[in-house]
Rosetta silent file (secondary structure, phi, psi, omega in degrees, C-alpha in Angstrom):
SEQUENCE: MAKLLIKQVRSTIKRPANQKKVMESLGLRKINHQVEHDATPSILGMVNKVKHLVSVTEI
SCORE:     score description
SCORE:     0.000 S_00000001
   1 L     0.000  142.846 -178.174  -48.523   15.924  -22.022 S_00000001
   2 L   -70.493  148.600  176.037  -46.605   18.453  -19.958 S_00000001
   3 E  -107.483  146.503  177.617  -44.482   21.080  -21.657 S_00000001
   4 E  -118.770  135.983  171.360  -41.052   22.165  -20.437 S_00000001
   5 E  -102.393  113.662 -175.745  -39.451   25.558  -20.927 S_00000001
   6 E  -109.312  126.109 -177.445  -35.703   24.961  -21.006 S_00000001
   7 E  -123.367  130.265  176.941  -33.351   27.940  -20.693 S_00000001
   8 E   -78.522  125.311 -178.363  -29.568   27.853  -21.043 S_00000001
   9 L  -116.081  -12.855  178.647  -28.001   29.621  -18.058 S_00000001
  10 L  -133.164  157.798 -176.565  -24.341   28.577  -18.331 S_00000001
  11 L   -77.467  156.860  175.695  -21.856   28.345  -21.177 S_00000001
  12 L   -96.557    5.707  177.254  -20.757   25.136  -22.903 S_00000001
  13 L   -65.856  137.478 -178.394  -17.157   26.332  -23.122 S_00000001
  14 L    61.988   33.619  175.516  -14.775   23.800  -21.525 S_00000001
  15 L  -111.277  155.113  177.735  -17.502   21.138  -21.345 S_00000001
  16 L   -60.603  154.160 -177.364  -17.219   17.561  -22.628 S_00000001
  17 H   -59.978  -35.610 -178.956  -18.248   16.957  -26.227 S_00000001
  18 H   -66.610  -33.769  177.231  -21.228   14.821  -25.227 S_00000001
  19 H   -70.619  -37.003  176.598  -22.699   17.683  -23.178 S_00000001
  20 H   -63.703  -39.876  179.359  -22.221   20.087  -26.096 S_00000001
  21 H   -67.386  -36.818  177.598  -24.046   17.646  -28.384 S_00000001
  22 H   -64.936  -43.392  178.826  -26.927   17.335  -25.912 S_00000001
  23 H   -62.302  -40.315  177.463  -27.276   21.128  -25.753 S_00000001
  24 H   -65.777  -39.132  178.738  -27.279   21.269  -29.547 S_00000001
  25 H   -66.054  -33.351  176.670  -29.876   18.482  -29.685 S_00000001
  26 H   -74.174  -16.350  179.628  -32.111   20.416  -27.307 S_00000001
  27 L    93.533   17.223 -178.727  -31.824   23.415  -29.644 S_00000001
  28 L   -97.603  131.569 -176.597  -29.885   25.636  -27.246 S_00000001
  29 L  -121.165  -39.155 -174.197  -27.158   27.828  -28.715 S_00000001
  30 L  -128.806  164.251  173.185  -26.525   30.836  -26.463 S_00000001
  31 L   -64.533  140.401 -177.265  -26.895   31.823  -22.835 S_00000001
  32 L    72.940    6.010  174.401  -30.483   32.933  -22.088 S_00000001
  33 L   -76.832  137.350 -177.307  -31.780   31.096  -25.172 S_00000001
  34 E  -121.295  143.875  173.582  -35.072   29.320  -24.427 S_00000001
  35 E  -135.670  158.283  179.510  -36.790   26.382  -26.088 S_00000001
  36 E  -119.237  129.785 -179.915  -40.023   24.555  -25.402 S_00000001
  37 E  -135.195  156.744  170.233  -40.257   20.749  -25.509 S_00000001
  38 E   -72.888  152.436 -178.075  -42.736   18.063  -24.516 S_00000001
  39 L   -86.259   67.175  176.897  -41.788   16.203  -21.333 S_00000001
  40 L   -87.369  161.449  178.903  -40.920   12.896  -23.014 S_00000001
  41 H   -58.295  -35.674 -179.554  -38.500   10.418  -21.423 S_00000001
  42 H   -68.413  -41.658  178.285  -35.817   11.219  -24.013 S_00000001
  43 H   -66.824  -41.920  178.708  -36.026   14.976  -23.382 S_00000001
  44 H   -62.801  -36.613  176.868  -36.016   14.450  -19.613 S_00000001
  45 H   -65.698  -40.424  178.333  -32.905   12.277  -19.959 S_00000001
  46 H   -66.619  -41.353  179.115  -31.133   14.963  -21.981 S_00000001
  47 H   -63.632  -39.108  179.179  -32.100   17.639  -19.451 S_00000001
  48 H   -63.941  -32.998 -179.290  -30.796   15.455  -16.631 S_00000001
  49 H   -69.026  -31.189 -177.013  -27.460   15.124  -18.432 S_00000001
  50 L  -121.053   32.374 -175.664  -26.958   18.920  -18.607 S_00000001
  51 L   -61.904  -22.274  178.674  -28.935   20.006  -15.528 S_00000001
  52 L   -81.396   -7.855 -179.439  -26.023   22.152  -14.349 S_00000001
  53 L  -108.167  -12.466 -173.923  -26.177   24.224  -17.569 S_00000001
  54 E  -129.007  161.976  167.562  -29.933   24.794  -17.870 S_00000001
  55 E  -119.080  142.141 -174.384  -32.952   25.842  -15.861 S_00000001
  56 E  -124.686  130.578  173.214  -36.242   24.027  -16.420 S_00000001
  57 E  -127.416  143.846  179.780  -39.752   25.227  -15.723 S_00000001
  58 E   -90.825  135.174 -179.062  -42.947   23.320  -16.380 S_00000001
  59 L   -97.512    0.000    0.000  -45.593   25.092  -18.418 S_00000001
């Protein structure tokens, strides 16, 4: 299964609560924080919801 490197590039300040919860669920806390996840449908859906706040690279 493919791995994704997800990096937070924008702040969650002044964002809707559901987007903040998605960022927390992905494990992202600060700008430039990176996490690695498997490319499952649930993770891809979460990334799609906050695509304007993160950058995604495939490993």
